[in-house]
N, C-alpha and C positions, 0 to 999 in steps of 0.2 A: 430348325434353321434359326440362326441368330438374327435379331432385328437388323443389325448393321448389314448383314448379307442380303436380307430381303430388300433393303432400301438402296442397294448399290445401283447407281445411275439415276436416283431420284434427287431432284433439286430440293434441298431442305433449307427452310428459312430459320427455324428454331426448334428446340426439342427439350423435353423434360424426361422422356422415356429412357430407360436403361438400354443402350444399344447392344449390350451383351446378353440381353434377355432372350431365352429360347422361345420361339413362336411355334405353336403346334398347328395352327390353321389360320386362314384369312377369311374375314367376313365383310360383306358390304351391305348386309341386311342385319340389323340389330337382333332380330328374332333368331338368327342362326349362330350368333356368337356363343362361344363355348370357353371353358377355362383354358387359358393360355393362348387365346386367339388374338389376332390383330384386327381391329375394326377400322375400315376405311370409310370415312364420311364423305359422301358426294352430294352435291346439290342437284336434285332432280326436278322434273316438271310437275310431279304430283306431291313430292315431299322433299324436305331438306334433311339429309343424313346427319347433319350437325345436331339436330334436335334430338337424336336418338343415341348420342354418345353415352349418356348416363345409363340408358337401358342396356346397351351393349356391355357396359362395365358391370352392371348387376348380373348379367348372364355369364360373366367370367372373363370378358376381354381384358387383357393386361395392358393394352396401349391402344391409342387411336391415331390414325393419320387424318389430318384435317387441314382446311384452308384458313380457318379462324380459330383463335384460342378458345378452347371449350369452356363453357360456363361451369361444367362439372369439374371437380378437382380430381382429374385422372391423368396419368402419364400420357403425353401426346408428342406427336411429331408434326410440326406445321410445314406444309408444302405449298408451292405456288398453285399447283393444279392436281386435285385429288384424282380425277379421272385418269390422267396420264400416269400418276403415281401407281394407281391400281394396275394398269397395264404393265408397267415395269416390274412391279412386285410379283405379278402373275408369271412373267417370263423368268424371273429369278427363282421363284418357288418351284417351278416345274423344270428348271434346267434349260431354258431357251430352246424348246423343242422345234420351233419353226426353223431355226438355223440349220437343222440337220435334214430338212426336206425341201424340195422345190415347191415354192408357193405360187399359185396362180389365182388371181382375184378377178371376179367379174362384177361390174357395176353397170347400172342402167335402169330404166323404168320397166321395160318389158324384155323378155327373152333370157333373163339371167339363169333361171332354173334349167331350161332346155339346153342352153349353152354348156352349163357345167356337166350335164349328163352326156352330151355329145363328146365333149373333150375327155371325160373319163373313159368313154368307150374307145377313143383313139389311143390314149395313153396306155390302157391296159393291154393293147396288142403289142406293145413294145417289150422286149425281153427284160426281165428283172424289175418291172415296174409294178408297184402296188399303190392304189390311189385311195386317199381319204376324200370324202365329199361333204361339204357343209352348205346347207341351203334351206330354202323355204319348205320343200316337201319333207325332207328327212336328212339326217346325217348318216354317212356310210363310212365304214372302215372295210375296204374291199367290198364284200357282199353283206357284211354284218350291218343290220339296220339299227340306228339309234334314233329315238324320238327327238323332236326339236320344238321349241316354243316360239322362237323368233328367227328371222332370216340369218342374222349374225348375233351370236351370244355376247353377253357382257364380257369384257376383256379377260377377267380372271378365269371365268368358265371356259372361254375360248382357248386360253393357254392350257387348261386342263384337257380339253378335247384334242388339242395338238399333241399333248404328251401321250394320250391313249393311242393316237395314230402312229406316232413315232415308235412307241413300245410294241405296237402290233406289226411293225416292219414296213410301214408306208414310206414310200420314196417321194411321193408327190401329194399335194393337197390342192384340190380345186374347190374354191369357195365363192359363194355369193357375198358381195360386200355392199351392204345397203348404205344409202346416204346418211341414215341415222347413225350407223356404226362408224362411218368416217367422221362425221361432225362431232359425235360424242366420244371419240377416241377409243372405241372398243378394239380397233386394230392398230392402235398407236404402237410404234416400234417394230411392227411386222414389215419385213422387206420382201417384196414380191419379185419373182423372176419375170413374170408377165402380168400386166394389168389389162383388162379388156373392157371396152365401153361399147354397149349394145345400141342404146338410143336414149333420148330424153323427151318425154312427153308429160303432160300434166298429171301430177300425183303428189301426195304428201305436202300440199301447200298449207294444210292446217299446222304443220310443223315448221316448214322452211319459209312460208309466207310469200316468197316470190320465186319465179322460175330461175332467176339469176342466182339466188342463194342456193336453190336446189342443185343447179349445175355446179356451183363453186364447191359444194360439199363433195360431190362425186369427183371433182378434179383433184382432190387430196390424194386419191389413189395414184395419180400419175406423177406425183412428187415422191412416191415411195415404191417405185418399181424400176426394174432395169430396162424392160421393153414394154411399150404401150401399143396395144392393138385397138384401133378406133374406127368407127363407122364414118367413112368419108362422105356419105350421103346425108348425115344428120346435121341440121343447121347449128346445133349446139357444140359440135366438135371443135370449132375454132376457139370458142371461149374456154371450153374444158381443157384444151391443150396449151393455152396461152402461156402458162407458167410451168409447164411440165419439165421434168429434168431427165426424162428417159428417151431412149431411141424409139421413134414412132413408126408404126407400120399400119397402113390403112386397108380397109376392105370396102366393097360397094358394088354397085350395079353399072358403073361406067369405067372406061379404060383409064380414068384419072387415078384410080385406086391401085395400090400395090398388088392386091388380089381382087379380081372382079369376076362377076357372073355374066356369061354370054349365053344367048339362046335359051332363056328360061322357059321351062315347060311346067305347067301346073295341072295336076290331075286330082281325082277324088281320093287317091290312095298314095300319092307321092309327089315330090318335086324333083325336077331334073334340070341341070344346066351344065355348061362347060366352065370349069374353074381355070382362070387365066392369070399367070404371072409372067414376069419378064423371062423366066427360065422354063416354064412348064405350061402345058395345055392338057387338062385332064377332065374327061366326062364324069359327072357326078349324078348319082341317083340316091335319094334318101326316102324311105317308105313312110314318111309322115307328111300329110298334106298341109297346104297353107302357104300363101305368098310370103308371109313373114318368116317361114322356115328357111327361105333362101338366105336371109341375113343371119339366122342362128347357125346355119351350116358354115357360112363364110367366116364368121368370127371364130368358130371352133377351128376351122382349117388354118386361119391366119395365126391363131395362137400356137397351134402345133408347129407351123413353120418357124415361128419365133423361138420355139423350143428345139429346133433343129430336126424335126420330123419331116421327111419328104412329102410333098403334096400327094403323090400317087398312093403312098402307104396309108395316109390319113383317110383318103377317099375310100379305099378298100375297107378300112375299119368301120366306116359309117354305112356301108352298103346294106347291112342287116341290123342296124341299131334299132332297138325296140322303142315303142312309144313311151313318152314320159307321162306319168300319172297326172291327170288333171289338165293336160294340154292337148286339146283336140282329141280327147279320149273317147273312143267308141264304146258305148254301153250296150251289152248284148240285149237284143229284143227279139228272141226267136219266134219265128212265125208271123212277125208283124211287117207290114209293107212300108214302114217308116224307119228312120234312123234317129238315135239319140246320141248327142255328143255332150261331153262335159269339158268346160274350159275355164281357166282361172281369170279370164278377162274381167278386170275390175277397174280399168281406167278408160277414158274416152278412146285413146289410141288402140288399146288392147281389144276393146269391144268392136271398134270399126274393122280392125285387122281380121278378127275371126269371122265376123259376119260377111265381110267381102269375100273371104276365102270360101266359105260355105256356099255363098251365092254362086260362085264359079263352078261348083260341081253338083249342087242339089238338082235333082230331076223334078222335084216338086217345089213346095214353098220352103222358105227359110223362116222358121219360127224361133224368135228370140225370147228367152225368159231371163230377166235380170232384175237386180235391185242395186242399191248403193249402201255401203257400210256406214254405220252410225259413228259419231265422234270423229269424223274425218272431213276432209275438204268438201264443203257444201257446194262450191262453185262448179264442181264437175257434174253434179247431178242433172241439171237441165241439159247439159251438153251430151251426156250419155243418153238421155231421153231422145234428143234430136238425132243422134247417131243410130240408135235402134230403129227409129221410125224411117230413117233414110235408107237403111241397109237390110231391113228384114221385110218379109211380106205380112207377118203377123207378130204382134208383140204382147207378151204377158209381163206386166210390171208387178213385182212382188218384193219380198223382203230378203235382204242379204244377212249381214251380221248387224243388227240394229244397235247392239251394245246398250248404252244408257239413253239413247234417243227413242222417241216414239216411232214405230214403223210407219204409221200413217203419215206422220210429219215428213219423214224422208221421202215417201212416195209423192207427197204434195210438192216437194222440191223438184222431183223428176218431171212431173207432168207438164209444166210450162214449156219444156223443150219439145214436146210432142204436139203442142198447139198448132193447129193449121195443117198438120200432116194428113195425108189421105190414107196412110197405113192404118188398118184397123188394129185396135188394141183393147185389152181388158186389164183390170186391176184386181188381183187376188192376193191379199196381204199374206195369207198363210202359204209358205213356200211349198209345203207338201201338197196341199190342195192345188196349187198352181201347176206343179209338175204333172199331177194326175189329169188336170184339165187339158194340158197340152197333149197328153197321150190319148185322151178320150176324143179329141177333136182333130187329131192328125189324119191326113189323107195320104194315099199311096204316093211314095216318092218324096214326101216331106222330110226335112231334117230339123229336128228340135235341138236347139243349142241352149244348154243350161249354163248360163254365164255367171261367173263371180266366185263360185266356191272351189272349183278345181279339185285339188288334192285334199281339201279340208273335209273332215268327217264329223263336223260339229256345226252348231249355230250358236253364236254368242249373243245372249240376251241378258241385259243388265251386265253383271260381271261374272256370269255363269256360262260355261260352254256345255250345251246340251248335245247329246249324240244325234247326228244327222248325216248319214252317208247317202248321197244321191244315187249311187249305184244300187244300194239296198232298197231305196224307195222305188226305183224303176223295176227292179227284179221282183220286189214284193207285190207291186201293183199288177204285175203280169200274171201272178199266180192265181189259180182258180179261186182259192179261198178268199184272197183279198178282193177280187172282183165281185164275188158273191156278197161279201160284207158291205161293199160299197153300193150294192144294188145294181150292178152292171151285168 
């Protein structure tokens, strides 16, 4: 593709590059530049791509897109915003794939992943529909699984993923849209048929600094969609929708919402309620437990309504929807009188929601095992300690993904939140040992909740991801050989 065609729609300030030059590929990491490629220099938080223009040129790049005139004598195109330029270049390179599919974006602190899976299940019951899914757990083209590194890929990679979905016959794309992706223009130029807001609670303040800035980042979605589906019960909805340009539809637990849940029933293996709109009253049952599931179901149903799918049909599609990996996921413990659950809860609100839900159906104690991620917002650590102590009967404080921080230092940040609490707890830094401790000390009827890792099958220490699947840890420790080796 010629450079001038790649740059169609990009605001150009100046250029020395030959616009008729054929471009073979696009790179935004100098290490991946190849002969004939276009290198896009972006200013990041760890490094400035402008410093690597020369290196990209040495690897064969024939031109650079940049915000500042490069120090190296290379052909360049100066633009006002490199990140937005990359998004437009990606759409041009892949032939604007999003334009040929119905795009649905889900943003919020908690519930994004579950919502996307619920909505995918609803859509796939509609004739002629094939769904692509992009999110935290994995990416899907129909049932084909694709690995994922982050919730929302970088814009050029995202456009490539859209193209794969389009080429595979997808009619709809349901995707998680993180606050980082919105703020950093990874989804710049993508127009959504429906945008969904689940909730907003403390998370990512290491990046956004304030809750207001966090909210405002998510609000970008609602200036780039045709219809917005929002949580009427969330106190941040008013701010989030203040400058929205879309038609708004609300869901919640009170009749003030356009879609609301009446007669909520919570059980150990399901949630049930009556879904009410001005036009329909439909009984709902979904075989996934947890009070928070009521909101996940409501926002999926509301989004389906916004897409023109009748409420009764959506409810039927969800009647047998499977569990989402890492979200209140039951781990088999054959022959044991206790239950082990895995949940991705890694925020104060997420931890409180899952522990309260388990408390509601546990016949014995609720045992919470959790830690906090390194290189992330430190202010939530004592809050999570306090929440665990207030909502569990026994707590095991351990390591999550410490990244470049000391695990013991992270735990020291958690413990002040538990000061003065009467809930017994232990600190076991090694997460594998901590899981085994919970299993060794569980009593009949207890529910052990392994919080924080969810779908992840690794533990990130330093800058390395080491294999660690909690399902395998539990299964392995229940095997006779493992018990014998541990002296049990």
